[in-house]
N, C-alpha and C positions, 0 to 999 in steps of 0.2 A: 535403763532404757535410754535411748539417743532422744533429744530433743528435736522436734522439729524442724527448727532453725540452725540446729550446727550442722556444715555440709561434711557430707561423707567424702571419708580421702579416698583421694583419686588412685586407681591402679597403677603401680610401679611395672610391674609384670603382665609380660603379655603372653598368650598362649604360644608354642613353638610356631613356627610358621611351616606351612605344608605348599610341595612344589608339586604341581601336577603336569603334565605334558599333552597338548591337544595340537595336533599334525605336528607345524615344525615351532609351534609357540610352547615354552616355558611360562609359565603363570606360577607367581609366590601369590598364596594365599594367608592372608595376618590378621590379626586386628589390634585396632590402636591399643597404647601408644607401639611407634616402633623404636626398638632398643636395635641400639649398636651391635651388640653383640650377638641375637640373633639375626639381626639384618644380613652381616655376615656370612655366619652359617646357613645362609638360604641363598647368599650370591656365592660360595663355595670358597669365598676368599679367604684370607688371615683378616682378622681383626684390625692391626696395624695399618694395614695398606686400605684399608678402609677408613679407618679413622685418618691418616695422610690426605684421604681423597676429601674426606667431609671438611680437614680445617682449611682447605683452599676455599670451599664453598661458602662453610658459614662461621668462620672464625675459629672456634675451637669445638673439639668434639673429644669425648671419652670411652670408654666401654659401655658404663652403663646409660651415656645419654641418651635422649628419646631424640628422635630425626624428624624434623617436619614433612608431613606427607607430601609435598610438592618436591622438598629435594629428596626423598626416597623416591618418587616414582623418578626422576629423572636419570638419579644413578643406576636403576635397576634398567632402563633402558638401556642405559652406556654397555651393561654386560649383558645385552639379551634376554632380559626378563621384563614379563607383565607385572606388575603391581596391582593386585585385586584385594583393595582394603576395605574389610566389612567393620561397618561401626555398629556399635549399639543398639540395637532396635530397628536393625533393616531386615532382620528376618523377619520380624515380628510384622513389621511392615507391608513385607511382601504379601505374608500369609492374610493380614487385614484388606490388603488388596483384592487377592482372588478371593477371598469371602465376600468384598463387596460385589466383585463381578459374579458372585454365584448368587448375590440378594436381587428378587425382582427388585427393579428400578420404583423409586417409589415419587409419585409426582407431587412433586413441594407445592406447586400453586394451587391445590386443593385446601392448603393449609395455612396461605397467606393471609393474612388481616392486614385490615387499615394502623397504623402505627402514630403515633403524636409525633409531630413535626420536632425537630432537633434546631434550634434558633441562637443565632450569635447576635451579638451587639456590637457592634464595632466604629471606631470614629476617633476624631482627635481629641486630647486631653482637655479636660473641664468644658467639653460641649455638651455633656449633660447625660451619659450614658446611664449611672450608676443609677442617678435622679429617672432616669425613665424606668428602669428594670424596679427602681424604689416605688414606684407609681403604679406600674404592672401590680408588683407581690405586696403594696399598701402595707407593707414595712420597711422600717428605715434602716437600710442599707449603708448610707453615705456617710451619715455621723459618727460612726468610730474609725473613717479610715484616714491615717496620717497623711499629712500632705495633699487631702483629697484623693490619693492614687488608690485605686483597687488592687490590693497587694496579690492575691492570686487568684485563679480561675475558682469559681464556685458554681455546681448546677442545680437549679431551682424548678419547680414544676407548677405551672398553674393551670386554673381551669376557667373555661370561657363559654359560654351556652353549651355547657355541657359534656365541652372535648377538653383535653390535656393538650399543654404545649411547654415543650421544656427548653429552657433558655441557658445560655453559658457566661457567667457571669464574666468578661475578660477585662486584663488589666489595660488601661487608655496609656501609658505612661510609654515615651519612646523604648526604655531598656528593656520591655516587655514585648518586643516584635516575635521575637522567637516562639513565645508562647503564645501571643496574638492567631499567630500564622497556624499553628496547632490546633489552636482551639477551632479556627475554622473550616480543618481539614476531617471535622468528625460530624458536619452540621449540614442541615437542609437548605435554610433561608440564612441570608446574612441581613440585619437591620444594620443602616450606615446611616448612625446620628451625624446633623450636619447642625452646627448652629443659626439660626436665621439672621442673626445679625454678623455672623463672621463670613460663611460660606465654608469652601473646602480649603484646608489647611494643609501643611507636609504631612499629617500623621493618618487625614484624610483619605488624600490620595497613598498611603502604604494599606492602609486598610482595604480601601476600594481592590486594590493590587492585588493582596491577599484572598481576597472573595472570590475575585475571577480564576486565579491560579487554582484555586480549590475546586471552582467551575458548581458555584453554588450560587440561587436567586439571589438578587439585591431587591430590597426594599429600602426605600429613604425615606428615614423621619426626619422632619425639618424640628428639629427643637426651639425652644424660646420664641413662640411665637407672640410671648406676654410682652416680649421687651422692646425695649425704644430702639429704631434703627433697625429691628426685622424686615426684611424683605424678600420673601417666598419667591418673586419673578429672577431675583438675580440668582439665587440660589439652582433654579430648574435652567437658567441659561449654563450656568457651569457647569451640570449635569449634561444638557446637549453637547458640549465643549468636549465632555470624556467619554463622548459615544454611549451615556445612559438616558437615552431621552425618556421623559416623563410621559406618562398616558395621556395628560391631557394637553400633551404638545405632539401627540402622534406616534409614541413611541411605547416600550411594552414593561417601562420600569414604573412603579407602583409609589405613589410619592404622598405621605402621610404627614400634614401639618397638627403638629401637637405641642404641648407646655407640660412639663414634665412636674413643674412646680405647682401649676394649677390644676392639673390631672384634665386635661381638655384633649379631645383627641386618642385617647388611649382606647377605648372600644373601637375605635377606628382602625388601629392599627393594628388589633387583637383581631378583629374581624378580615382586615386583608392578607395576613398571614394565614389561618384557617382556609381561605379562600384560595391562597397562594398552595397550601398544601393539599387542596382538593385536587389541582391544577396538575400537582406534580404526581399524584396517586402514591402514596408511599404506602409502603408495605412490609411486612416481615413476617417469619415465620416461629410464632413462640413454642413450636413444638421440635424445633429443630437443634443441633447441639449447639451448647449457649456459645457466644461469643461475643467482644465487646470492647470498649474504649476505656483506660486510664485516662482521668483529666487531671487531676492530681493525688500529690501522696504526702504523707507528712508521718512523724513518728507522735504519737500522743502518750501521755504520760500516765501510765496505768493500764491503756488499752493496747501498746506497742505499736506496730507500724500499720497504718489504715488507709483507703484511700477512695477517692471518688470516681467511680466507674458510670459507664452510660452502658447500657446494654442495647447491642445493634440486633442480634438475633438470637431466638431461645430465649428460657426464661432461669432466670438464676434463682436459685431457691436457699434457703440455710440446710447449712452441711454440705451445699456439692464442693468437691473440688475443681478448682481451676487454677492457670498457669500463665505465669506473664511473663517471660524470657526468661533468666535466670532467679526469676521470684515463684513461690508457688503460693496457695492458700485452702487451707480447708473453711469454709465460712461458717465462723462463728457465731456473726450476728450482724444483720444488716439495719441502717437507718435512714429515712428520708432527708429531707433536706431541713426539717422542723426538730432533726433529732430522736424523731418516733419511729418503734422498731418495726420493723416489715420484715413480714417471711418469705413475700417471692418479687422479685423484681422483671415485670416483662420489658419486651422492646421499647426503645426509646426512654425507659427512666433512668433515671442519675439516683443512686443511693451510694450511703458509705459501707464500705466494705471494712470488717473485721476478721484479722486472721492470718495475715500475710506473715512468712519468713523473713521479709526485708520488705524496703520500700521500691515499689516498682515504677516505671520512668513515666513522666507525665508524656500522655500521646501512643503510650504503647498498646498493643492490644492482645486482650485476653481473650484464652480459650479453656474449652472445660476440659475435665478429666474422668477417666472412669472412677477412679479414687484416688486417697491421699496418695498412695505410694507411687502409683502412676505419675501422680502429678511432680511428685518430688524428683522421680526417675528424669522426668522432662527438662526440670528446672536446673539439675545438675547434670546432663548433657550440654545444654545451652552455656553455664557457667562453664565447664569444660572449652567448649568450644570458643569462648571469646578470651578464654586465657591464652589457647593457642595461636589466636589472632593475634594478640598481644606480644608473645613472646616471637611469633614471626616477624612481624613489625620491628622489635628491636632487634631480633638477628641481622635483618636486612640493614638497618643503618647504625651496625659495628662495623664501620671504615678503616682500619687500620693506618691511612696513610697519613704522611707527613703534613700536608694541609690540615687534615684532619686532629692532627696531632697538637698543633700550632694553635688552631681555633678553640680545643680546648682548654689550652692554657689560658687562650685569651677571654673564654668566658668564664675560666676561674677569679680571672682578675677583675672582672666589671661588676660594680653594683648590684646587688638583689636583694630585693624585698621578698621577704618570703610570707605567705598569709595562710591562714586555716578559715575557712568561710564555713559557719554555721546557721541553718535559717529555718525559719517554721514549716515552710513546707517545700517539694521537690521544684516545684519550679519558678520561685522566689530564689531557690541555691542555682537553679541554674541560669533567671536573669543576672542575678550580683556576676556568675563567672562572666558571662555575656559582657557586661558592663566592665568589668576588669581586666577581658584580655584585648577590649579595647582601646586601653590607656596603653597609647605608644611611646618610646624613649630610647633615644640612641646611647643616653649616658647609662639609664639604670633600668634596669629588666623586674620585670613582674613575676614571679614564681608562685601559681597556686597547688598548695601542697595536696591541698583535699576540699571538697565542697561538698559538705553534708547535711542531713537537715535532723532535728532535734535539739534537747538543752546542750550546752556549752560543760561537755564534762570533765573529770577530772583525768581520763584517758587523751581528751585533746590539749590540756594542758602540759601532759607530761609528753606528748606528740611535740609539740610548739617549744619545747623548752630541747626537746632533741635537734628538732630541724632548725632551731634561730628565727624561729616562726610567729607572727604577731595573729591573735585571733581575733575575726569581724564576725560578731553576731549581727544577725539581721532578722527583728522581728521575734527574737528569740530572748528566753532568759539563761540565766547561768544555774548548775545544779548545787546542793548546797555543799559548802567544803571547796569550793572551786577557787573563790579568791584568797584565800589565805595561802592555797599551794601555786596560784602564780605569783604572789609576793613572795613567795621563796623561792621560785624557780624562775625568778625576774623577766616572766611572761608577760607581755602587755595584750589586755582583751579590751577593745571598745565593741561597744554597742552602738546600732541603731535601728529607728521607726522608718525613715525615707532613704530612698535609694542613694538618689544624687548628692545627699550629705555625703554617705559612705562613699561615694566616687571620689566627691572633692577631698575626705581625710586621707582616701589612699594617695592621692597625688601630692599629697604635704608629706606625707610619710616618706615616699620615694624619693621629691626634693631633699628632704633632711638627711637622707644617705651621703648625697653630694658632698664634694670639698666646697663652700661657698666659694662665690666668686670675689674678686678681689679689685675694687672699682676706686678708681683714682679721681681725688676733687683737687680743681685747680684753686691756691688759695691767692696766690698773685703772682706778679712778675717785674722784673728791677735790670734797668739796661745800665751795663759799665758805661762810665763816663770818663773815669782815669783811674792810673793804679797809683798805690803809695807804698815804699819800699819800708819793711819791718825791719826788726831787729831778726827776724826767723823770717825772710819770705816776704810774702808781697799779702798787700789788702785791697779791693776794689772799692772806687768809690762811685758809688751807682745814685738812680733816681728811679724812684718806684715807680713804674708806669699803669700798673695795674691792681686791684685787691692790694692784701698786704703782704710782708716778710715778717716770718717770727723765728725766732732764736731758737733752735731746736728741731727747726720744719727739716723735711727732706725736700732736697732741690738738687737740680740737675742745670749744667752751665752747658747752653746752646749757642755756637757758633754756625750760623746761618743756618743748616739743616741738619748739620753733625752736631750731634752729645759729643762733648768733650770729655767731661767728670758727672758723677752722680754722686752726691752723698749728705752728709749735715750741715746746716747753715750752725759754723761753730762760736764764729765771732759775729755779731751784731750792734754795732755804734751810730748814735745819734750826735757828732760833734765828737766830743770826746767822751762823752757818757756810752755807759752799755743802756742797750732798749731790749726789749724783750719783742715788740712790735712797731713796725716803723708802716704807714698807711700811705696808699698813691698821693703822687703829688711833692712827696718829703725825699730827701736827699740821705743817705745814710753810706756804713763803711760795713763790705760784708766780707767774709771768709769762712769758705767752705772747705770744713776738716786739713789736711795739708796741702791745698791744693795752692801753687802760687803760678801757675801759667794764665793769668786773668789779659786777654786783650778788649781795648776799646771798642765798644758795639757789640760784645757778647751780652748774651740776655740770662738772667737766672732767674728761672720758674721755679717757684714752691709750690709743692703738692703735700696732698694726705692722702694714705690709703685706706679703705672701708671695706668690710666685710659683708659682703650682702648675699643672702640665699639663692643657691644656684636654681636657675629654672630647668625644666622639664627638655 
């Protein structure tokens, strides 16, 4: 029996195309994939003629090649045919639509019930977002965080005055902007945390922009009111400049002064969130077909892929089948933020779901399916579509021009650092990928071979050995037996807990790939005052004008601006004795290699060359 995680092999043979005529229009009906051999028969062409035509469009084709649907449409039009491609599920979708039309229209507004607000806490790094959430939940979230940074999004539900509020805990570091923006897109209310002593900072501006783009209501929590230098009026003035005028200044933005450390103002903030939720009249239908958003996903040792999801409508129950892009799940178990099992999750409730076929992307939407088979089929169709998209992009990029050929040759000669990223959760992997893609250099390029979640495995080491890549682990551990295998295959594995340390280390590794820069250090200079004949040539009588002249040092003879000779100091004499070095202010006799063309007024410069690490 096939395991749920193993993908079903994609069909290579499609049913023979059927040609129908409607008036003057000839229509070819077929199901994907479009195979060259069958398509040629439908067009009444000889296969080799169709192949030569396709070679001009897409680069290369053979009898059994599959043709992209857009290309097939173009070719069909050229020969006077209309192409009708029937995808799997089209007929069933048509039947479903007809059934829906036949059904009496159900008034959903009767089933709508109030739902808890989903709140995101945004703001500048170190302004106390996690401490504020810590004060709200009365549990120590901040203590275990590396470098004071929340490493990935989590979702929590709290109760106040008998009502529930769902909080998204988003990272505050600049590297996690994309996750923060995504976190804001599923929320109703954004609490913008501003430190009373610092006021608005660059990331505060970014967070405000994200909240505005996501069209969510903003409540400003002015934190650190207990700190020396706290200035509430200054923060309110900055708010007014940015178009979010405080209520007590005649605007409509709720502003709550709080102290996360002392726990003051927390109840006021929660009351304001509930008040704002009442104004928004947040409602959802718990009887509708289930739909929601994946907040975070990771691979857990022993439990496999799991994800944190927030239900947006409907009710998610244990045993339900759901689909999210190319991944599907039959919900084996669900847990709340405290790790306690739950049987069902209603709108706005965050739960951890176990039973996925793979790790769904953060921010992706999930939908319910009738059963596991339908969920698996939908996921496979999406995976097939994504694969086709990649193939289309690849074929479009295969431009076999001379310029492209030379560009490819130049690219192969460029220094490349290849890395494989493994992180604890999907959001972290995405954030690491984003920060690595931001490292730009004309001298050395960075190639991310893969970025996945889970432990560093033996397969990763084998892949790294084949690709010549370095493995970067972020907040994750190594599987047993990985270290000796990596040593045997000469694969470097580096693990990090803080993202900016990873970024700095990658920059160093990229710089190490470059040839060192040669730096020239001037040792001294001597002016030629006279020339003396020797048995074999001439020697220059000099006065050392700066620094020192060393025997064996690299030197150049300069005449005006022109360099006449470059070589080594072969002979260095002080009066008639050999000397190792002569310092400024003293006279000496100098001979450079076998050179004899010295003139009075020439300058002999001595220098040393040093290798220094190249910069990006």
